[in-house]
N, C-alpha and C positions, 0 to 999 in steps of 0.2 A: 848886881843886883838880880837881876832877871834868872839866873840861877835859883836864886832861891825861893822866888816866887813861883816859877817851875816845878820845884820840888813839892811846895805845898798844895799846888794844883794837881799832882800828881799822886799826894797823899790821899789826898780827901777825896777825889776821884775813885782813889782803888779802895778806901776805905766805905764808899759807897755802893761800890762795886761787890764789894767784898760781903757785907751785909745782904745786898740784892741776891746772890748766890747762897749764903747762908738762908736765908727765909724762903728761897724757891725751892732751893732741892735738901731739904731736912737730913738725909744722909750725909750730906756733905759740910752739915753746920759745924761749928767749933764753938757755938756759943756766942753771945752779943759782943762781947770784949776780943774775944779771939777772932771771930769774923773781921773785925774793925782792923785790929792790928795786921793780922796777915794779909786782907786787902790794901792796907798803907804800904804794907814793905814789899807787896806785887805790884802796887799803883806804882811806887817810885822806880823800881827795876822795868816794869813793862815801858814806862814813860820815857825811862832812859835810853833803853833800847830803841824801841821806835823813835826817838829824836836821834839816836846814833846813825839808824837806817835813812832816815829821812831829815837831812838837818837844816828845814827850811822850818820844823817845828819848834826849834830850841829859841825861838824868837829872830827878830829884825835884825841885819847888820848894822842898822842904826843907833840898835842899842835898844828900842822897843819890843812890845809884844804887841802882833795886831790877832785880831779874832780869830784868824787862821791858825795862828801857833796856840792860842787857847783853847780853841777848840780840839785839836790835835793832841794836847797834853791831856783834857779830858778824856777822849775816847782812848787815848795808850793807857793811862791811869787805871782807869775805868776798867778796861780789859784785860789789865796785868792782874789787878787785885780778882777780880772774879776768878781769873784762872789760876793763880795760886791759892786763894781759898778753898776753891774747889779740888785742887789736887792734894791740897795739905789735909782736909776733911774727910777726903776719901781713903786714903793712907791711913790717917789714924783710926777712922770707923772700921777698916778690914782688919787691922791690928789688933783693935780690942775685940774683934769678933772672933777672934784665930784662939783666944785662950780658954 
């Protein structure tokens, strides 16, 4: 059950991070829906990578989530979503500008 909760936290945090990058960096924006989708995918990826590097972020050994794990999932998901949205947006805009 914690795995699903972790994925939801990471996806939501990633979507927020993706939208923040889209609003802050207009040249990296994919549009509202694109920022949300790229951010959610990046959030899940970033959160999973961070959980693999720091196993304590995956949740407590007793089967519950503590506040530290939740904050870690939010930070990892938000950062992953922001990074993926920025990279994809910059690549998309660079490719469209070369035509």
